[in-house]
C-alpha positions as CSV (number, residue, x, y, z in Angstrom):
1,X,10.9,5.3,-14.2
2,X,12.5,8.6,-15.1
3,X,15.2,10.1,-12.9
4,X,13.9,12.1,-9.9
5,X,15.6,14.8,-7.9
6,X,17.1,13.4,-4.8
7,X,17.9,10.0,-6.3
8,X,21.6,10.7,-6.4
9,X,24.3,8.5,-4.7
10,X,25.7,10.7,-2.0
11,X,28.2,10.1,0.8
12,X,25.4,10.7,3.3
13,X,23.3,8.0,1.8
14,X,26.2,5.5,1.5
15,X,27.4,6.3,5.1
16,X,24.0,6.2,6.8
17,X,22.6,2.7,6.8
18,X,20.8,3.3,10.1
19,X,17.1,2.8,9.5
20,X,14.5,5.4,10.3
21,X,11.2,4.0,11.3
22,X,7.9,5.8,10.8
23,X,4.8,4.3,12.4
24,X,2.1,6.8,11.5
25,X,0.8,8.3,8.3
26,X,-1.8,5.8,7.0
27,X,-5.4,6.8,7.3
28,X,-8.0,4.0,6.6
29,X,-11.1,4.5,4.6
30,X,-14.5,3.8,6.2
31,X,-15.0,0.1,6.9
32,X,-11.2,-0.5,7.5
33,X,-8.9,0.0,10.4
34,X,-5.1,0.3,10.3
35,X,-3.5,-2.5,12.3
36,X,0.1,-2.2,11.0
37,X,1.9,0.7,9.4
38,X,5.7,0.7,9.1
39,X,7.9,2.8,6.8
40,X,11.6,2.1,7.0
41,X,14.0,4.5,5.4
42,X,17.6,3.2,4.9
43,X,20.1,5.1,2.7
44,X,17.3,6.8,0.8
45,X,15.3,3.6,0.1
46,X,11.8,3.5,1.6
47,X,10.0,0.2,2.3
48,X,6.4,0.5,3.5
49,X,4.2,-2.2,5.0
50,X,0.4,-1.7,5.6
51,X,-2.2,-4.0,7.1
52,X,-5.8,-3.0,7.2
53,X,-8.5,-4.9,9.1
54,X,-11.9,-5.1,7.5
55,X,-14.3,-3.7,10.1
56,X,-17.2,-3.1,7.8
57,X,-19.6,-5.6,6.3
58,X,-18.4,-8.5,4.2
59,X,-17.5,-7.5,0.7
60,X,-19.1,-10.1,-1.6
61,X,-17.2,-11.0,-4.8
62,X,-15.5,-7.6,-5.4
63,X,-13.7,-9.0,-8.5
64,X,-16.9,-10.3,-10.1
65,X,-16.3,-12.9,-12.8
66,X,-13.2,-11.2,-14.4
67,X,-11.2,-10.1,-11.3
68,X,-11.5,-6.4,-12.1
69,X,-12.9,-4.1,-9.4
70,X,-15.0,-1.4,-11.0
71,X,-14.9,1.3,-9.8
72,X,-11.5,1.0,-8.0
73,X,-12.0,1.1,-4.2
74,X,-9.9,3.5,-2.1
75,X,-8.8,1.7,1.1
76,X,-6.6,4.3,2.6
77,X,-4.6,7.5,2.2
78,X,-0.9,8.1,2.9
79,X,1.0,11.0,4.4
80,X,3.8,12.6,2.3
81,X,6.7,10.4,3.6
82,X,4.8,7.3,2.4
83,X,4.1,8.5,-1.2
84,X,6.2,7.2,-4.1
85,X,7.3,9.7,-6.8
86,X,5.2,7.8,-9.4
87,X,2.2,5.4,-9.1
88,X,3.1,1.9,-8.1
89,X,1.2,-1.3,-8.8
90,X,1.6,-4.0,-6.1
91,X,0.1,-7.3,-4.9
92,X,-2.2,-7.4,-1.9
93,X,-3.6,-10.4,0.0
94,X,-5.7,-11.4,2.9
95,X,-4.0,-14.8,3.1
96,X,-7.1,-16.4,1.6
97,X,-7.6,-14.1,-1.5
98,X,-5.2,-12.0,-3.5
99,X,-5.3,-9.1,-5.9
100,X,-3.6,-5.8,-6.8
101,X,-3.4,-2.3,-5.4
102,X,-2.3,1.0,-6.8
103,X,-0.2,3.2,-4.5
104,X,-0.6,6.6,-6.0
105,X,1.8,9.6,-5.7
106,X,-1.1,11.7,-4.5
107,X,-1.4,9.3,-1.4
108,X,-4.4,7.3,-2.4
109,X,-4.2,3.5,-2.2
110,X,-6.8,1.9,-4.5
111,X,-7.9,-1.7,-4.7
112,X,-7.9,-2.7,-8.4
113,X,-8.3,-6.5,-8.7
114,X,-9.4,-9.6,-6.7
115,X,-9.7,-13.2,-7.5
116,X,-13.0,-13.9,-9.1
117,X,-15.7,-15.4,-6.9
118,X,-13.8,-14.7,-3.6
119,X,-15.3,-12.6,-0.8
120,X,-13.5,-10.4,1.8
121,X,-15.0,-11.1,5.2
122,X,-15.3,-8.7,8.0
123,X,-12.3,-9.3,10.2
124,X,-10.0,-10.1,7.3
125,X,-6.6,-8.4,7.1
126,X,-5.6,-6.9,3.8
127,X,-1.8,-6.6,3.5
128,X,0.6,-5.0,0.9
129,X,4.2,-3.8,0.7
130,X,6.0,-1.4,-1.6
131,X,9.6,0.0,-2.0
132,X,10.7,3.2,-3.6
133,X,13.2,6.0,-3.4
134,X,12.9,9.7,-3.9
């Protein structure tokens, strides 16, 4: 990743290891509900955790036979504090199935892949985590 403004080592960053916790800023798409949203900021490093509960109908075999979800499915949007300076690709899981998510710098979180043949049942919890600095 190329250098970004604000990614400098400064005395303030080195001397401020006290975490800041943000617990709002994630907006779920239709059919999903935010059940966990934590963004910790420590010395300029941001670690985000999101859990969405599937409140809509079951999603039958979203990865088809290849694992690719086409088109990508937006699961939520993020407020500015949560957005990385460049798109990130991270793992996601319900604890039964797993796949991948793209956390975009514009704030969109899109579901990209899922294990072939697996469903996502109503009531399932989709979880993912990402870390970045800016």
